[in-house]
C-alpha positions in Angstrom: 11.4 -3.1 2.4 13.7 -5.5 0.9 14.1 -5.9 -2.8 14.8 -9.0 -4.8 17.0 -8.1 -7.7 15.4 -9.0 -10.9 16.5 -5.7 -12.3 17.9 -2.5 -10.8 14.5 -0.9 -10.9 13.0 -3.8 -9.0 15.6 -3.5 -6.3 15.2 0.1 -5.8 11.5 0.1 -5.6 11.6 -2.1 -2.6 13.1 0.7 -0.6 10.2 3.0 -0.6 8.8 1.4 2.5 11.9 -0.3 3.9 13.5 -3.6 4.1 12.0 -6.6 5.6 12.7 -10.2 5.9 10.5 -13.0 4.9 8.5 -13.7 1.7 5.0 -15.1 2.1 2.5 -17.0 0.4 0.4 -18.1 -2.6 -3.3 -18.9 -2.7 -4.8 -22.2 -1.7 -7.6 -21.6 -4.3 -7.4 -20.0 -7.8 -7.7 -16.2 -7.4 -8.8 -13.7 -10.0 -6.3 -10.9 -9.6 -6.6 -7.3 -10.7 -3.7 -6.1 -12.8 -2.4 -2.5 -12.9 -3.2 -2.3 -16.6 -6.8 -3.5 -16.6 -8.1 -6.1 -19.1 -10.8 -8.7 -18.2 -10.5 -12.3 -17.5 -13.0 -14.3 -19.5 -13.6 -17.1 -17.0 -13.9 -17.1 -13.3 -14.7 -19.6 -10.6 -16.8 -17.3 -8.6 -18.4 -13.9 -8.9 -18.8 -12.8 -5.3 -22.6 -13.1 -5.5 -23.6 -16.0 -3.3 -27.1 -17.3 -2.8 -27.3 -17.2 1.0 -25.5 -18.6 4.0 -23.0 -21.4 3.7 -21.8 -23.6 6.5 -19.4 -26.5 6.4 -18.0 -29.1 8.7 -15.9 -27.4 11.3 -13.7 -30.5 11.7 -12.7 -30.2 8.1 -12.7 -26.4 7.7 -11.0 -25.5 11.0 -7.7 -26.6 12.6 -7.5 -28.5 15.9 -8.6 -26.3 18.8 -11.1 -24.5 16.7 -13.9 -27.1 16.4 -15.9 -25.8 19.3 -18.1 -22.7 19.1 -16.2 -19.3 18.7 -17.0 -16.4 21.0 -16.1 -12.7 20.7 -12.6 -11.9 21.8 -9.0 -13.0 21.2 -8.2 -16.3 19.6 -4.7 -17.7 19.4 -3.1 -20.9 18.1 -4.8 -21.0 14.7 -2.8 -23.3 12.5 -2.5 -22.1 8.9 -0.1 -23.9 6.6 2.1 -24.8 9.5 2.1 -21.3 11.0 0.5 -20.4 14.3 -1.7 -17.4 13.8 -4.2 -15.3 15.8 -7.2 -13.1 15.4 -9.8 -11.0 17.2 -13.4 -11.7 16.7 -16.4 -9.4 17.1 -19.9 -10.9 16.9 -23.2 -9.2 16.4 -26.1 -9.8 18.8 -29.1 -11.9 17.7 -29.8 -14.6 15.2 -28.5 -14.5 11.7 -30.8 -13.0 9.1 -32.2 -15.3 6.4 -29.3 -14.6 4.1 -26.7 -15.0 6.8 -24.4 -12.4 8.5 -22.4 -10.0 6.4 -18.7 -10.3 7.3 -15.8 -7.8 7.4 -12.2 -8.8 7.5 -10.4 -5.9 9.3 -6.7 -5.5 8.7 -4.5 -3.5 11.1 -1.7 -1.2 10.4 1.9 -1.0 11.5 2.6 -1.3 15.3 -0.8 -2.6 16.2 -2.9 -5.8 16.4 -6.3 -6.7 15.2 -7.9 -5.9 18.6 -6.3 -2.5 18.8 -7.3 -1.6 15.3 -10.9 -2.7 16.0 -10.9 -0.3 18.9 -9.2 2.6 17.1 -11.5 2.3 14.0 -14.6 1.9 16.1 -15.4 -1.4 14.3 -18.2 -2.0 16.9 -20.2 0.2 14.5 -20.1 -2.8 12.1 -21.2 -5.4 14.6 -23.9 -3.0 15.8 -25.2 -3.1 12.2 -25.2 -6.9 12.1 -21.8 -7.7 10.6 -19.3 -10.2 11.9 -15.9 -8.6 12.2 -12.7 -10.6 12.2 -9.4 -8.8 12.7 -6.5 -11.1 12.0 -3.0 -10.4 13.3 0.0 -10.0 11.0 3.3 -11.7 11.7 5.6 -9.6 9.6 5.6 -11.5 6.3 5.9 -8.4 4.1 8.9 -8.4 1.8 8.5 -4.7 1.1 7.0 -3.4 4.3 7.2 -6.0 7.1 3.6 -6.2 8.3 1.4 -7.9 5.7 2.7 -9.6 2.5 0.8 -7.0 0.5 3.2 -5.6 -2.0 5.2 -7.9 -4.3 7.9 -7.4 -6.8 7.5 -9.0 -10.3 9.9 -11.8 -9.6 8.4 -12.9 -6.3 6.7 -16.3 -6.6 7.0 -17.8 -3.1 3.6 -18.7 -1.5 1.9 -15.8 0.1 1.2 -17.1 3.6 -1.1 -14.1 4.4 -3.4 -14.9 1.5 -3.4 -18.6 2.6 -4.3 -17.4 6.1 -7.1 -15.3 4.8 -8.5 -18.3 2.9 -8.2 -20.7 5.8 -9.6 -18.3 8.4 -12.6 -17.5 6.1 -13.3 -21.2 5.6 -13.3 -21.8 9.3 -15.6 -18.8 10.0 -18.0 -20.0 7.3 -18.2 -23.4 9.0 -19.0 -21.8 12.4 -21.4 -19.1 11.3 -24.2 -18.4 8.8 -22.2 -16.1 6.5 -23.8 -14.3 3.6 -21.6 -15.3 0.7 -22.6 -12.1 -1.2 -21.6 -9.8 1.7 -18.0 -10.6 2.5 -15.8 -7.5 2.7 -12.2 -6.4 3.6 -11.1 -3.1 5.1 -7.9 -1.9 6.6 -5.8 1.2 7.4 -2.2 2.0 6.4 -0.4 -1.3 6.1 -3.8 -2.9 6.5 -5.1 -0.7 3.7 -2.3 -2.0 1.4 -3.4 -5.6 2.3 -7.0 -4.6 1.5 -5.9 -3.6 -2.0 -4.2 -7.0 -2.4 -7.3 -8.9 -1.3 -9.6 -6.8 -3.6 -7.3 -7.5 -6.5 -6.5 -11.2 -5.8 -9.7 -12.4 -4.0 -12.4 -10.7 -6.0 -14.1 -14.0 -6.5 -14.7 -14.0 -2.7 -15.2 -10.4 -1.8 -18.1 -8.1 -2.5 -16.2 -4.9 -1.7 -13.8 -3.2 0.6 -12.3 -0.1 2.2 -8.6 0.5 1.5 -7.8 3.3 4.0 -4.6 5.4 3.7 -3.1 2.7 1.5 -0.3 2.1 -1.0 -1.8 0.8 -4.3 1.2 0.0 -6.5 2.6 -3.5 -6.5 -0.5 -5.0 -4.9 -1.6 -6.7 -8.1 -0.8 -10.1 -9.4 -0.8 -11.7 -12.9 -0.8 -9.4 -15.9 -3.9 -9.0 -18.1 -6.5 -10.0 -15.5 -9.4 -8.0 -14.1 -12.3 -8.9 -11.7 -15.5 -10.0 -13.3 -17.1 -9.8 -9.9 -19.1 -6.7 -8.9 -17.1 -4.9 -6.3 -17.9 -1.8 -4.2 -14.7 0.0 -3.2 -14.4 3.0 -0.9 -10.9 4.5 -1.0 -10.2 6.8 2.0 -7.4 8.9 3.3 -7.0 11.7 5.8 -6.3 14.5 3.4 -3.1 16.2 2.2 -1.7 15.8 5.8 -2.1 12.0 5.8 1.5 11.3 6.7 3.1 8.5 8.6 6.5 8.0 10.1 7.5 5.2 12.4 9.1 1.7 12.5 8.2 -1.9 12.5 8.9 -4.6 15.0 12.2 -5.5 13.4 13.4 -1.9 13.6 13.1 -0.8 10.0 11.8 2.8 9.8 10.3 5.2 7.3 10.0 9.0 7.6 7.4 11.4 6.4 5.5 9.1 4.0 2.5 10.8 2.4 -0.5 8.7 1.3 -2.5 11.2 -0.8 -0.9 10.3 -4.2 -1.1 6.5 -3.6 -4.8 6.9 -2.6 -5.5 8.8 -5.8 -3.8 6.0 -7.8 -6.1 3.5 -6.1 -9.2 5.6 -6.8 -8.2 6.0 -10.4 -7.6 2.3 -10.9 -10.9 1.1 -9.3 -12.9 3.8 -11.1 -11.9 2.4 -14.5 -11.9 -1.3 -13.5 -14.6 -3.4 -15.0 -17.4 -4.3 -12.5 -16.3 -1.9 -9.8 -18.3 0.8 -8.2 -15.9 3.2 -6.6 -16.2 6.1 -4.1 -13.3 8.1 -2.7 -13.4 10.0 0.6 -10.8 12.6 1.4 -10.5 13.7 5.0 -10.4 17.4 5.8 -6.9 17.4 7.3 -7.6 14.4 9.5 -4.0 13.1 9.3 -3.2 9.5 9.1 -6.5 8.2 10.3 -9.3 5.7 9.6 -12.4 7.9 9.0 -14.5 6.2 11.6 -17.1 9.0 11.5 -18.1 7.5 8.1 -18.5 4.0 9.3 -22.3 3.9 9.1 -22.4 5.4 5.6 -19.6 3.0 4.4 -21.7 0.1 5.8 -24.7 1.4 3.9 -22.7 1.6 0.7 -21.2 -1.9 1.0 -24.4 -3.6 2.0 -26.6 -1.9 -0.6 -28.7 0.2 1.7 -31.1 2.5 -0.1 -30.0 5.7 1.7 -26.4 5.3 0.8 -26.5 7.3 -2.5 -25.5 10.6 -1.1 -22.1 10.7 0.6 -22.2 12.7 3.8 -20.0 15.5 5.0 -20.2 14.6 8.7 -19.0 17.5 10.9 -16.7 18.5 8.2 -15.0 15.2 8.5 -14.4 14.3 4.8 -15.8 14.8 1.3 -16.8 11.7 -0.5 -17.7 11.4 -4.2 -18.0 9.1 -7.1 -15.4 9.5 -9.8 -11.6 9.2 -9.8 -9.7 11.2 -7.3 -7.2 13.8 -8.6 -3.5 13.8 -7.8 -2.7 16.2 -5.0 -0.4 19.1 -5.5 3.3 18.2 -4.9 4.3 18.7 -1.3 7.1 21.0 -2.4 8.0 22.9 -5.6 11.6 22.7 -6.8 13.3 26.0 -7.7 14.8 26.7 -11.0 18.5 25.7 -11.1 21.0 27.9 -12.9 24.7 27.5 -13.7 26.4 29.8 -16.1 29.6 27.8 -16.1 28.4 24.2 -16.0 25.2 23.3 -18.0 25.6 19.7 -16.8 25.4 20.9 -13.1 22.2 22.8 -13.9 20.6 19.8 -15.6 21.5 17.4 -12.8 20.3 19.6 -10.0 17.1 20.3 -11.9 16.5 16.6 -12.3 17.1 15.8 -8.7 14.8 18.6 -7.6 12.0 17.7 -10.1 12.1 14.0 -9.5 12.7 13.9 -5.7 11.6 17.2 -4.1 8.4 17.5 -6.1 7.4 13.8 -6.1 4.2 13.1 -4.3 5.1 9.7 -3.0 8.9 9.7 -2.8 9.6 13.4 -2.2 8.8 13.7 1.5 10.8 10.6 2.6 13.8 11.7 0.6 13.9 15.3 2.0 17.2 14.7 3.8 18.7 13.4 0.6 17.7 16.4 -1.5 18.9 18.8 1.2 22.3 17.0 1.2 22.6 17.8 -2.5 21.8 21.5 -1.8 18.2 21.5 -3.0 15.4 23.0 -1.0 12.1 24.6 -2.0 13.7 28.0 -1.6 16.9 27.6 -3.5 19.0 25.4 -5.8 22.1 27.5 -5.5 24.0 25.2 -3.1 23.5 22.3 -5.5 24.9 24.0 -8.5 27.7 25.6 -6.5 28.8 22.3 -5.0 28.6 20.7 -8.4 30.7 23.3 -10.1 33.4 23.0 -7.3 33.4 19.3 -7.7 34.0 19.5 -11.5 36.8 22.1 -10.9 38.5 19.9 -8.4 38.1 16.7 -10.5 37.3 16.9 -14.2 36.4 13.3 -14.0 33.2 14.3 -12.2 31.8 15.2 -15.6 31.5 11.6 -16.5 28.8 10.9 -13.8 27.0 14.2 -14.7 26.9 13.2 -18.4 25.6 9.7 -17.4 22.9 11.2 -15.2 21.7 13.7 -17.8 21.9 11.5 -20.9 19.9 8.6 -19.3 17.5 10.5 -17.1 13.9 10.5 -18.2 10.9 12.5 -16.9 9.5 11.4 -13.6 5.8 10.5 -13.4 3.4 10.0 -10.4 3.7 7.0 -8.1 6.6 4.7 -7.4 6.7 3.4 -10.9 6.9 6.9 -12.3 10.2 7.6 -10.4 11.9 4.3 -11.1 13.5 5.2 -14.4 15.4 8.1 -12.9 16.3 6.1 -9.8 17.6 3.3 -11.9 19.7 5.9 -13.7 21.2 7.1 -10.4 22.0 3.6 -9.3 23.6 2.8 -12.7 25.7 5.9 -13.0 26.9 5.9 -9.4 27.9 2.2 -9.7 30.0 3.1 -12.7 31.5 6.2 -11.0 31.6 5.2 -7.3 34.2 7.9 -6.3 32.1 10.7 -7.8 31.5 13.6 -5.4 27.9 13.8 -6.4 27.3 10.1 -5.6 29.3 10.3 -2.4 27.4 13.3 -1.2 24.1 11.7 -2.1 24.9 8.5 -0.2 26.3 10.2 2.9 22.8 10.7 4.2 21.6 7.2 3.5 21.9 4.9 6.5 21.6 1.1 6.1 18.4 1.1 8.3 16.2 3.6 6.5 14.1 3.3 3.4 16.5 5.2 1.1 19.2 2.6 1.7 17.2 0.0 -0.1 15.7 2.5 -2.5 19.1 3.7 -3.6 20.8 0.3 -3.7 24.1 1.7 -4.9 24.6 3.5 -1.6 25.1 0.1 0.1 28.0 -0.6 -2.3 30.1 2.6 -2.5 
């Protein structure tokens, strides 16, 4: 995830998921984005509640090569804002109902394509229930995680080409098929779940609801002070406390041991309190990093307002679904108490690294190697305090960085934003004291190709 440096905290955030190259796009039509803080926009161009099917002129709505009828299967060569894009299409059998076909935009995760995600998530369940399913392919536009351009830092203003593609593809499908304007949904898993949050928050004038699966929620919003006035139905899902991903993208960037439970809880809590949103959350029973396909039929019922959707199922002990905001999971590890009879500064610094990194629900697992390098494990903090004491004894100047870390460090809260103040402190203090043993030890485990390199930007400099 690459960062663009508006401030140090902005730069370091971009590391959580790893560097990537290109920035993408801004909307072709006015969106109504959802902001992290809530608030309601007084005016909106659309409310997501259409009055039946809508078809347009395919020669105007679709690029060259897409004017003839579209069949189920792979489609390539779709021109969107000068880019060549592709998608996989699944069509239901039979004629469109009076109100038109409901439509699901399905967004794949890292290392797959629309077609493979459709197969993995059993999205034929949706077409069997009468929905059109379109699964577009990402091309690596993400500036934080290089799949979809789904997470943006505050200073990023370049057009979002993935949002433009969503708009253009949807316009073309509306021209080809009778689409029920009140039944357009988005759903995705992992990187696709992140993009689903982006669409729910920035295209709520188009969507009626969605399913962000195993997603990251933070930094998927847009303009401050806005909130959807549309009615949305949102089902937040994740595989349970063992919903963990590690892998790499096509450009070779990697992330290790990323846990999705805390970010899913943040999403659930946001949608639960957002105006106009009906929210469910579904926590898998140790299903790992998975789309909960056993819930497909029930999720379709919820999204399409079926009468029998009021009671969430527990299918074969697959997951537990409920209304209300999800609670934060217990931290993956508990930091031990750090003690140093000779150096209170060492005790304080080791305590803070343990509390902010080891115990952090989002950042802790990916930064395990870093905390271990400092001598902090769930079992003991002794190696950290001993190493620190020896560093001070060898170089009294070491106290300067310790004082900086302790005097500027604040408490760490949940989510990426909750950890940024302390990480900004680490970057600032180590930049001022680049030869410090504490900083050198911390940065020895940070390679230029992993997430921590961008997250701890100072390690690229010292």
